[in-house]
C-alpha positions, 0 to 999 in steps of 0.5 A: 138696444142691447148692452154688451154685457147683458149678450155675454150674460145671456151666452154664459146661459146658452153655453152648456145647452144641449147642441149649443156649442158650436152652433152656427148661433154660438160661434156667430155671438162669440164672433159679436163679443169678441169684435165689440170688446178688446180682450181677446181669447187665449189659446187653451182659455175655456171660452166661460173663462174670457166671457168672464172677464169680458162680463167684468171689464167695462173699460175693454167694452163698448157697451152697446151694440145694434 
């Protein structure tokens, strides 16, 4: 089972790939991460900053998903 931290790390690596930003897969992964954490994405926040906050806040994150 993959941890939330592993998913966030993968997403941080993919986010700068050509044609990934805004793709169906990117949006699905972002929604999955959002459903597994209590850390809210704030208006105007860079996606990288939000992912960084999720990664470093274990209290606000369910650690595993299916």
